[in-house]
C-alpha positions in Angstrom: 61.3 51.2 -58.6 57.7 52.5 -59.9 57.0 49.2 -62.0 58.4 47.3 -59.1 55.5 48.7 -56.6 53.0 48.4 -59.4 53.9 44.3 -60.0 53.6 44.1 -56.2 50.2 45.9 -56.0 49.0 43.2 -58.9 49.8 40.5 -57.1 48.0 41.1 -53.5 45.2 41.9 -55.3 44.6 39.1 -58.2 46.5 36.5 -56.3 44.6 36.7 -53.1 41.5 34.5 -53.5 40.1 35.1 -50.3 38.0 37.6 -51.0 36.0 35.7 -52.9 34.6 34.0 -49.7 33.4 37.3 -47.9 35.7 36.7 -45.0 36.2 39.4 -42.2 39.0 42.0 -43.2 41.1 43.4 -40.0 45.0 43.7 -41.0 46.2 44.4 -44.5 49.4 46.4 -45.7 49.5 50.0 -47.2 51.7 51.5 -50.2 51.8 55.2 -50.9 54.2 57.6 -53.5 54.6 60.5 -51.6 54.6 64.2 -53.0 56.3 66.2 -50.0 55.9 69.9 -49.6 58.2 72.0 -47.1 58.3 75.0 -49.0 54.8 76.4 -49.3 54.0 76.0 -45.6 57.4 78.0 -44.5 57.4 81.4 -47.4 57.0 79.3 -50.5 54.4 78.8 -53.2 51.5 76.3 -52.8 51.4 76.2 -56.2 54.8 75.8 -57.0 54.7 71.9 -57.9 58.4 71.9 -59.2 59.5 72.3 -55.4 57.3 69.5 -54.3 59.9 66.5 -53.4 59.5 62.9 -53.7 58.9 60.0 -51.0 57.6 56.4 -50.4 55.4 55.2 -47.5 54.9 51.4 -46.2 52.6 50.1 -43.4 50.8 48.5 -41.6 46.2 49.0 -40.5 43.9 47.3 -38.5 40.7 47.7 -38.8 39.1 47.7 -35.4 35.2 48.2 -37.2 33.9 49.2 -40.8 34.6 52.9 -39.1 37.5 52.8 -37.2 41.3 51.9 -38.3 44.5 52.2 -36.9 47.5 53.0 -39.6 51.9 52.4 -38.5 53.5 54.0 -41.6 56.9 54.4 -42.0 58.1 57.0 -44.2 61.1 57.9 -46.2 61.8 60.3 -49.0 64.1 63.7 -49.2 63.0 67.4 -48.8 64.2 70.8 -50.5 66.4 72.5 -48.4 64.4 75.6 -47.0 67.5 77.6 -45.8 68.1 80.4 -48.0 70.6 79.3 -50.4 71.9 79.6 -54.2 71.9 76.1 -55.2 68.9 73.7 -54.6 69.9 71.6 -51.4 67.9 68.4 -50.6 67.6 66.3 -47.0 66.5 63.3 -46.8 64.2 62.1 -44.1 62.3 58.9 -42.7 59.9 58.8 -40.3 57.6 56.9 -38.5 53.9 57.6 -38.0 50.8 56.7 -35.6 47.3 57.5 -36.8 43.8 56.9 -35.9 41.2 56.8 -39.4 37.3 57.6 -39.3 35.9 55.8 -42.3 32.1 57.2 -43.4 31.9 53.6 -44.6 28.9 51.8 -46.3 28.5 48.9 -48.0 27.1 49.7 -51.0 29.5 52.5 -51.5 32.8 52.0 -53.7 33.9 54.9 -52.8 34.7 55.7 -48.9 36.2 58.7 -47.5 38.1 59.2 -44.1 39.4 61.6 -42.1 42.7 61.2 -40.2 45.3 62.4 -37.2 47.6 61.2 -35.0 51.3 61.9 -34.4 54.7 61.3 -35.8 58.5 61.7 -35.8 60.6 62.0 -37.9 64.4 62.3 -38.3 66.9 64.6 -40.9 69.8 62.2 -42.2 72.7 64.5 -41.2 70.0 66.7 -39.1 67.6 67.1 -36.1 64.6 64.7 -34.7 61.1 66.7 -34.8 57.6 65.3 -33.7 55.1 66.2 -35.9 51.0 65.7 -35.5 49.6 64.8 -38.4 45.7 65.4 -39.6 43.9 65.7 -43.3 41.5 63.3 -44.7 41.6 60.6 -47.6 39.4 58.8 -50.6 39.6 54.6 -50.6 38.5 53.0 -53.5 37.3 50.0 -53.6 38.9 47.3 -57.2 38.1 44.4 -54.9 36.7 43.2 -51.8 39.9 43.5 -50.2 42.0 45.8 -52.2 41.6 49.8 -52.8 42.9 52.4 -54.7 44.0 54.9 -51.8 44.7 59.0 -51.8 45.8 60.9 -48.9 46.6 65.0 -48.2 47.6 65.5 -44.9 48.9 68.5 -43.1 51.4 68.3 -40.5 52.1 70.5 -37.4 55.6 70.4 -36.5 57.2 71.0 -32.9 60.3 72.2 -34.4 60.9 76.1 -36.2 60.1 75.7 -40.3 59.2 72.1 -39.9 55.2 72.6 -41.3 55.1 70.8 -44.1 52.2 69.0 -46.1 52.3 65.4 -47.6 50.0 64.5 -50.8 50.1 60.2 -50.9 48.7 57.9 -53.7 48.9 54.1 -53.6 46.7 51.2 -52.9 46.2 49.3 -49.2 45.7 45.6 -49.4 43.9 43.8 -46.6 44.5 40.1 -45.8 41.7 38.1 -44.8 41.2 35.9 -41.3 41.3 32.6 -41.1 37.9 31.5 -39.5 38.0 29.3 -36.5 37.1 26.2 -36.5 34.2 25.1 -35.1 33.8 21.4 -33.2 30.1 19.9 -34.4 28.1 20.0 -31.1 27.0 16.2 -30.2 23.3 15.9 -29.7 22.6 16.2 -26.0 20.1 13.2 -25.0 17.2 14.5 -23.2 16.6 13.3 -19.9 13.5 12.0 -18.0 14.0 13.0 -14.7 11.6 12.1 -11.9 12.9 13.6 -8.3 10.0 12.4 -6.6 9.7 9.4 -8.0 5.8 9.5 -8.1 6.0 8.4 -11.8 4.7 12.4 -13.2 8.2 13.7 -14.6 9.5 16.5 -13.8 8.9 19.1 -16.5 5.3 18.1 -15.8 5.2 17.5 -12.2 3.8 20.8 -10.2 5.4 19.7 -7.1 8.3 18.1 -8.7 10.1 17.9 -4.7 7.2 16.1 -2.8 6.1 12.7 -3.8 1.9 13.1 -5.3 -0.6 11.8 -7.4 -0.6 11.6 -11.1 -4.5 12.9 -11.1 -3.4 15.7 -9.2 -0.3 16.9 -11.7 1.9 15.0 -9.0 1.2 16.8 -5.8 -0.1 15.3 -3.1 -3.6 15.1 -1.0 -3.1 14.2 2.5 -6.6 14.4 4.0 -7.7 12.6 0.1 -10.5 15.3 -0.5 -9.6 15.7 -4.3 -8.0 19.1 -3.3 -4.1 19.0 -3.6 -2.3 20.4 -0.3 -1.0 23.5 -2.0 -4.4 24.6 -3.0 -5.9 22.8 0.7 -6.9 25.8 3.5 -7.3 22.9 5.8 -5.5 20.0 4.6 -5.7 17.8 7.6 -9.3 17.5 7.4 -11.3 16.4 4.5 -13.6 19.1 3.0 -15.1 20.2 -0.4 -13.5 21.8 -3.1 -16.0 25.0 -3.3 -14.7 25.5 0.3 -11.3 25.2 -0.7 -10.9 21.5 0.9 -12.3 22.9 4.1 -15.8 21.2 5.9 -18.9 22.9 6.6 -20.4 20.6 9.5 -23.7 22.7 10.1 -24.4 22.5 6.7 -25.2 26.5 6.6 -23.1 27.4 3.7 -20.0 29.0 6.0 -16.4 26.4 6.1 -16.1 25.9 9.6 -12.7 27.4 9.8 -14.6 31.0 9.1 -17.7 30.1 11.1 -17.9 30.8 14.8 -20.8 28.1 15.4 -19.2 25.3 13.3 -22.2 23.0 15.2 -25.4 25.1 14.2 -26.7 26.0 11.2 -26.5 30.3 11.4 -26.6 32.8 8.9 -23.6 34.8 6.9 -24.6 38.2 8.6 -23.7 36.4 11.8 -20.5 34.8 10.5 -22.2 31.4 11.3 -24.5 31.9 14.5 -27.8 31.9 14.4 -29.4 35.5 15.0 -31.6 36.5 18.2 -32.1 39.6 19.6 -34.3 39.4 22.8 -34.3 43.3 23.2 -34.5 43.9 19.4 -31.8 46.4 19.5 -30.4 45.4 16.1 -27.3 43.1 18.7 -27.1 39.6 18.9 -27.6 38.0 21.6 -24.3 36.3 22.1 -22.8 40.0 21.0 -25.2 41.7 23.4 -23.5 42.9 27.1 -27.5 44.3 27.9 -29.8 41.4 26.1 -32.7 42.8 28.2 -32.4 46.1 27.5 -31.7 48.1 23.8 -28.8 49.9 23.0 -26.2 50.6 20.6 -24.2 48.4 18.7 -21.3 50.8 18.7 -21.7 50.5 22.9 -22.3 46.2 22.4 -26.0 46.7 22.7 -26.1 48.6 25.9 -27.7 51.9 26.1 -25.9 55.3 25.7 -23.8 56.1 28.7 -24.7 59.5 30.5 -22.1 60.0 33.4 -23.5 63.3 34.8 -27.0 61.7 34.8 -28.5 65.2 32.9 -30.8 63.0 30.4 -27.8 64.0 27.5 -25.6 61.0 26.1 -22.0 61.1 26.6 -21.4 60.9 23.0 -22.9 64.7 22.3 -22.5 65.9 25.5 -20.5 69.0 25.5 -19.8 69.0 29.0 -19.9 65.1 30.4 -18.7 65.4 33.8 -21.6 67.9 34.7 -25.0 68.0 34.6 -26.4 70.7 32.1 -29.5 71.6 30.5 -30.3 70.4 26.5 -30.5 74.3 25.7 -27.0 74.4 26.4 -25.5 71.3 25.0 -25.7 69.8 28.1 -23.4 72.1 29.8 -25.1 74.4 33.2 -25.3 77.9 33.6 -24.6 78.6 37.0 -25.2 82.4 37.6 -28.9 81.7 34.8 -27.2 85.0 32.7 -28.3 82.9 29.5 -24.5 82.2 28.9 -23.2 78.7 29.9 -20.4 78.4 31.8 -18.1 76.9 29.5 -18.5 79.8 27.5 -19.1 82.6 30.3 -16.0 84.6 31.6 -17.2 84.8 34.9 -19.9 82.1 35.4 -20.6 83.0 39.0 -21.7 86.2 38.4 -24.5 87.6 36.1 -23.6 89.5 33.0 -23.9 90.5 29.8 -23.4 88.3 26.5 -21.8 92.0 25.2 -18.9 91.6 28.2 -18.6 87.5 27.5 -20.7 86.9 30.7 -19.3 89.8 32.6 -21.5 92.2 34.6 -21.5 95.5 32.7 -19.5 98.6 34.4 -21.2 101.7 33.8 -19.5 104.1 31.1 -19.2 107.0 34.0 -17.4 104.5 36.2 -15.7 103.7 33.3 -14.5 107.2 32.5 -13.4 107.4 36.0 -11.5 105.2 36.3 -10.1 106.0 33.1 -9.5 109.6 34.4 -7.6 109.0 37.4 -4.5 107.6 36.1 -3.3 111.1 35.3 -5.5 112.7 37.6 -4.0 110.8 40.9 -0.6 113.0 41.5 2.2 112.7 44.0 5.0 115.1 45.1 8.2 115.0 42.3 10.4 112.3 43.1 8.0 110.7 45.9 5.0 108.6 47.2 3.2 111.2 48.7 -0.2 112.0 47.5 -0.8 115.8 46.7 -3.8 117.1 48.0 -6.4 116.8 44.4 -5.9 113.6 44.2 -8.4 113.0 47.1 -11.3 113.5 45.4 -11.2 111.4 42.5 -10.1 108.3 44.9 -13.2 108.7 46.8 -14.7 108.3 43.5 -12.9 104.9 43.5 -13.9 104.2 47.0 -17.3 104.9 45.5 -17.1 102.2 42.6 -16.1 99.4 44.8 -19.5 99.9 46.8 -21.0 99.9 44.1 -19.4 97.0 42.3 -19.2 94.3 45.5 -18.4 91.2 43.1 -15.3 93.2 41.4 -11.5 93.5 42.7 -9.0 96.2 42.2 -5.9 95.8 40.9 -3.9 98.9 41.0 -0.3 99.3 39.3 2.1 102.2 39.2 4.0 103.1 36.3 6.5 106.1 35.3 8.5 107.2 32.8 12.3 106.5 31.9 13.8 109.3 34.0 16.4 107.8 36.6 17.4 104.5 37.3 15.7 101.8 36.4 15.7 100.0 40.2 14.6 103.6 41.6 11.7 103.7 39.2 10.6 100.3 40.0 10.3 101.1 43.5 9.0 104.2 43.2 6.1 102.7 41.0 5.2 100.5 43.6 5.1 102.4 46.8 3.1 104.7 44.9 0.5 102.3 43.9 0.7 100.9 47.4 0.2 104.8 48.7 -3.3 104.7 46.6 -3.9 100.9 48.2 -3.4 102.4 51.7 -5.8 105.5 50.5 -8.6 103.4 49.7 -8.4 101.0 52.7 -8.9 104.2 54.9 -11.9 104.9 52.5 -13.4 101.2 54.0 -12.4 99.2 51.1 -11.7 95.7 51.8 -8.0 94.6 52.1 -9.6 91.5 50.5 -10.4 93.5 47.0 -7.4 95.2 46.4 -4.4 94.1 45.4 -1.4 96.0 43.4 1.9 96.1 41.9 4.8 98.2 40.2 6.1 98.0 37.0 8.6 100.9 36.7 9.3 102.6 33.4 8.9 99.1 31.7 5.3 99.3 30.2 4.8 103.0 29.0 1.7 103.6 27.0 3.6 106.4 24.6 7.2 107.9 23.9 9.6 109.1 26.7 11.4 111.3 23.9 9.0 114.3 24.6 7.1 115.9 28.0 4.2 115.5 27.2 4.7 111.6 26.3 6.5 111.5 29.4 3.5 112.6 31.8 1.4 110.1 30.2 3.6 107.4 31.1 4.3 108.3 34.9 0.1 107.0 36.0 -1.6 105.4 38.6 -3.9 102.5 36.9 -7.5 101.1 38.5 -8.4 97.9 36.8 -11.4 96.4 37.8 -11.5 92.3 37.9 -14.9 90.0 38.5 -14.9 87.9 41.6 -15.5 84.2 40.6 
């Protein structure tokens, strides 16, 4: 059997003469002598070579690239019976695998290593079928362009119990040369001379191949005959000069008619081709000057700048363009003459100080009286009846109103959070109204007084202590300038 395999190998190598022409080798056949080891992977000794059994393999191999190939081998052989037995028994098997190989191939190398992995099925004759996963590595030694000695070792993981095993294979690979496809000789194409528009200029040289033109203009038309082809001519219907892209310059001022606002009168480029006249000397030409006899501004069409309020300050810099004012205040008035212009004065009709934003100052003593009055005005508990000690401070407030006739007063009542909010709201309004009525009896005009109640909604401190509640029960007296 070994002699027959060796003779077959020699015939494949030395009778395959096609390799001398360096064809592409894609498919081939493989032959291997197998040494099968089921013992070492199931309790035996790896180096007990006498327990290895023999087999052989014939396969088909297809190379997809120089690196990747697929191999489908058929295996036949026998294995030791690994069950406990006093006598050595053998079991024959047949198998079929499908494995993928990755070759570390380089053309200049004679020895090419590879790794492999796949899936196989093994049928033990007179026994069970099991699936196995072979993984391993091998070496190919090139002895001819299409022939290799081969050694391969693989570990086979079995899905059946006690069937993991090792295979060692030694053999050769013979690749079959692909027959190259015959290519039909190409007929020489005769060049075609094409002139689509029939103007005597072939399309290959014609810049306008679909429009009949003039050979001197590379096949492009020139309707106005000025020597500028229509595709470059900005005035294709009127003969012009090349310097102006085919447009005329009727007045000869160096500005072509399509850009000249006065095409029949010579002018300047700065004035878009029109003559420059400026009777009032304001720098705006008369044809654009809406006030040609009165000097003005260019951004106002040659007219003087507008001054809507007539205070002598142009609207563009007038901070108050609708009210006549003074230049020192940027064109704004100062109605009360306190040195603070109206647009910055919080009391524009009452003379005041800068410190008080243009409003009249209130004396410190009077401010103190108004602050003290918040707590000094007292009422009977839970009512709006003024206590007698409140009369003195209310008379002082009436005196303040006499000293400041330009001010009005707002009286606001507040309570603590004891009781229902609705009751507190009503009580605060009644207490503010009581103060309001007292001041009117003191001669203060009702037109200068106003009152409101806020209940417990605006505390000035915490209501968690008795002192805080006392401070929150108050009536505020606020002077407001009359504008």
